[in-house]
N, C-alpha and C positions, 0 to 999 in steps of 0.2 A: 578520774580526777574531777574536781569540783566544776570547772567551767565546761568540761565535756559532758558531764551529767546534765547541766543546764541546757546545753545544745540538744542532747538526746531527748530530754523532756519536751523541748519545743517541737522537735520532729514528731514525737509521739502525739502531741496535741493536734498537729496538722495532718499527719499521715498515720493514723492509728494502725499498729501492727507491722509497720515497715521495719522498724529496728529489729524486732523479733524475727521477721522473715529473712532479713539479710544475715542476721547473726547465726541462724541455723545452718547456713551453707558454709563449708570450710573456705577460708580466705582464698587460697589459690584456685579453688573451683569457682568461686564467685567472680574472680578476676580473669578467668580464662575466656578465650574466644568461644562464643556460643553459650555463655552464661545466661542465667535467667534473671539477672538483677534488673534489667530494663523493664521486663514484664512485671516484676515485683513492684517496681516504681509505679507503673501504670495501674496495677491492681489496687494499690494502697493510696489512691488519690494524688499521686505525684504530680499529675498534669495541672492540678488546680491551685498550686501554692500562690502564684502571682496573678491569678485570674480574679478580677473584682467580684465582690459578692453579688452584684446585680447581674452578672453573667453566670452565677452558680458556683463561683470559686471561693477560695479562702481569703483573698485580699490581704495577704501578709505584708507587713511593712519591711523596710530594708534590714533592720536589726534582726527581726524574726527570720527573714530569708537567709541571712548569712549563718545564723545558728543552725537552721535546718540543713543547709548545704554542708556545714562542717560535720554534723552528725552523719550524714550520708557518706561523706568522704572518709570518715573514720572506719566505717564498715566496708566500703568499696570505693577506692579512689577512682576506679573506672566510672562508676555510677555518679560520683560527685562531679566529674568532668561532663558527662552526658547530661545530667540534670541541669547543670549550668547553662548549656546551650539551649535546652528547652525553656528554662525559666527566663533568661534574659530576652529571648525572642518573644515570649508571652508578654513580658513587661512592656516591651516596645510596641507590640501590636495593640494592646489594650489602651495604652497611653495615646496611641494614634487614633483609635476609635473615639476616645473622649474628645480629642482635639478636633477631629473632623466634624463632629456634630451630627452629620447625617451620612454614615457609611452606607454603601449599597445593601440591598436586601441579601445578596449572596454573601457579602462580607459579614453581615450580622449573623446570618445562619451559621457560617463557619465558626465565628467567634463564640457563639452561644453553645456550640457542641463541645468545645475543648475540655471544659471541666466535667460536665455530666458524662460524656462519652470517653473520657480519658484519652483524647487525641494528643499525640506527641508531635512536637514541632522540631524540625531540623533547620539549621541556619545555613543558607547558601551564601553568606557573606564571606569576605576574603580572609577568614580567621587563620588559615593554614600557612600564610606567608609571613615569616617572622619580622621582616622589615616594613611591613605594610599595615596601614590602618585597617582594623577588622571590618570597617563598614564600607570599604571601597567596593565598587561593583565587581562581581565575579562572573557575570554572564553578559552576552551580547543579545540584544532584542531588535528584531526587524519588524516594522509595522505591517499589519494585514488589514483587511476590511473590518474585522471585529475584534482586534486586539493585537497581539504580537507573537511572533515565533521566536523562541528563545533557544540559544545554543551556548554551551559552556560546561564547566565542571567545577565541583567543589571537592577538594581533597586536602586533608581528611574532613569527613563530614560525620560528626557524632550522631548516633541513633539512625544511621543509614538503613539498617535492616528493619527498624520498627517504626520509622516516622510515618505519620499520616498526612503531614503537610510540610512542604518545603517552602521557606521564605527566601527570596533572593533579591538583591539590589541590582538595578540596571539604570543606565542613563538613557532616557527617552526624550524624543522631541516634544516641545510644547507647541501650543497653538500659534504662538508668535514666531516660530522658527528657531527658538533657542533650545537649549538642552537642560534637563533637570533630572535629579535623582528620583526614582520611583521604587516602590516596593511591590514585588510580585508574590502572590499567594498561589502556590502550585500544589494541587493534590498529588500525593505520592503515586497514585495509580494512573497518572496522566500518560498517554502514549508518548514514547520517546525517552522516558526516564529509565536508566539502568544503573545497577550497582556493580562496581568493579573492585576486586581486592586491592587494598592499598597498605593497610596497617600491618607491618610484618613483626613488630616488636611484641613480646609477651607483656610488656608494661602497659597498663590501661587497655588491654585487648578487649575487655568486655564493654567498652564504650561504643563499640560498633562504628569505629571511625574509618570507614572505607571511602572510596571515591563514588560520588553521585555524578553521573554524566547525563547531560540534557542534549538531545539531538532533535532539533525541529519540534520542540515542545510548544504546543499552542496554549497561550494564556489569554483568556478573554478579557475585554476591558473591565468587566464587572469585578474581576479579581486583581485589579491593579490599583494601588493607592498612590496618588500623586500629590504634589503641592498644588494649591489652588491660587488664583489671583487674589482672593480675599485673605489668604493666609500663606503667603509664599515661603515663609520661613519654617513652616511646621515640620517638614522632614528634617531640616538641618537641626532644629531643636531636639527632635526625637532621636536623631543619630547620637547626639551628645548624651541623652538619657540612657540609650541602649549601651553606649560605651561604658558609662558609669556602672550600670548593672552588671555588665560582663566582668569588669575588673574586680568588683567587689565579690561576686559569686565565685569566680574561678580561683581567686586568692583563698577564699574560705574553704573550698574543696580540698586544697592542698594542706591547709592548716589541719583539716580533719585527718588526712593521712599521717601527718607527723604526730598528731595527738594519740593515735593508736600505738605508735612506737613508744612514746613517752609513758603512756599508761602501763605498758608492759614492764617498763623499768620500775615504776612505782609499785606495781603489784608484786614484783619479785624482790623488792628492796635491794636492788643491785647498786653497788658503789657506795661511796661515803655520803653522808647527809649533805655535805657541802657540794659535792658533785651533782647530786640529784636536785638540790635547790637551784644550782646554776643552770642546769638543763631546763628546769621548769620556768625559770625566769625568761630564758630565750623563747620558749613556746608561748608563755603568757603575754610576753610583749607583742608577739604576732597576733594573738587573740585580741588584746586591747586595741591595737592599731586598727584591726579589721572592724571590730564592733564599734569603736569610736567613730570611724569614718562612716559606718552605716547609720549611726545615730545622727551625725551631721547631715547626711543626705535626707534622712527621715524628717529632720527639723528644718529643711529648706535650703541648705547650701546648693548652689547650682552654677552652671556655666563654667568658666575657666577655673574658678576656685574649686569646684567639685571635681573636675577632671584632674587638676593638679593633686588634689587630696588623695584620689584613688590611685594615682600613679606612685606617689610617695609611699603610700601604704603598701602597694604591691611590691615595689622594689626593696623596701625595708624588710618586709615579711620574707622575701626570698632569702635574704641574708640570715635572718633570725631562724628560719626553718632549717637552713643548711647547718647552722651551728647546733641546734637542738637535735637534729637527726644524727649528726656525727657523734655527739655525746651519748645519745641513746644506744646506738650500735656498739660503741665502745663499752658502755656500762653493762649491756646485756651479755657481752663476752663471747669468746670464740666458740665455745661449745653450743651455745644457743644459735649462733650464726650457722654453724655447719650441720646442726642436727635438724634444721628445718629451713625451707626456702622462704618462709614468711618474713623473716627479719630483713633479708636482702631485698625481697620484693618491696616491702614498705619503704625502705630507705631509697630505693630506686624510683619509686612512684612519687616521691616528693619533688624530684628535680625538674620534671616537665613544666612546672610553673614558669621557669625562666624562658621556655620556648614559645609561650603564647605572646602574640603581638599586643602592643608594640614592644620592641626590645628596649632594654635599658640604654643601650648605646644610641639607638635611633631617636630617643626622646631627650637626650642629654642637653642639646643646645636649646630646645624649646623650654625645658624646665629651668635652665639657668637664666634665660631671658625673663621668664615669669618671676623667678625668685628675685631678680633685680628690679622688678617693678613694671615690666612690659606685659603684653598680651601673651597668652599661651597658644602658639601656632604649631599644631601637629600636622605633618604631611600626610 
């Protein structure tokens, strides 16, 4: 379909050969636990998409990023979800580096290796709890002479088997005795990090979303990013930016999964012209919402307006994808459904968009207050 072709062309421009590499693996094999899709992502410069050019990356803008993510999700919904976690984390870290002005040498060294070395980032934020803000702290840190000892767990944690760096949020004491959010950069080979089985479903199994457990993991001061007296709001601002990136990218990953189903209907000319048109209208409304919001973010929308925009997009897209997917499965017909597990898999792989936080119900009051003219206050 036309809009998916554009997304895949964008993906090819940033990650040459990735489309072909993914397409050569049978769908159910590429979606299975132990699949090679994450390594294909690494091999084809997947780590570099949102890394600025001055750090050796692609420096893609939000519109290009959602198109790339949609293309990846159309081949592998698992990889679409995993790539989202890497990319939103990268966007937040590099925005932070620019805002800090003078990150430590250790931080610069790590950031400068992500694109050239294909380092993959896992997020230790609280994304697995459906009623919780994705940016709430998920670990507990206790001060030592030269940093902090960290304990906690993230489950599920995408890219758990392939990550090179885990980022985590924690509440740390400040010099004046108060407490403030900080970001911890934790190499994946740090003593005390272990991976435990967690993800039991075969849906999105290739995203490597198991439990990452941290037991007495030492994080030196040089790998901790904090607010400063000169810029006390920088982490708060960057949390908002990270939230916006996450919602945009994760939405686009599931648009990709639905796009593959709809494409199969069009390729087989299933159903009546009016049914196919109605199905495509549902899908293209999701595409237009996602890309339109990405354009607005690219062009400068920020703060409450941007957060409200990505939430409206996400929740509206959920409904549109559900309708498009239901129609696609119906039009493909019973023989297609029973002769291959791919149709059922793709249909099921669209639904987890609703499970990512924040949930529709948990944000209802905040959105209604915002629509009525008040501030947007998410818990």
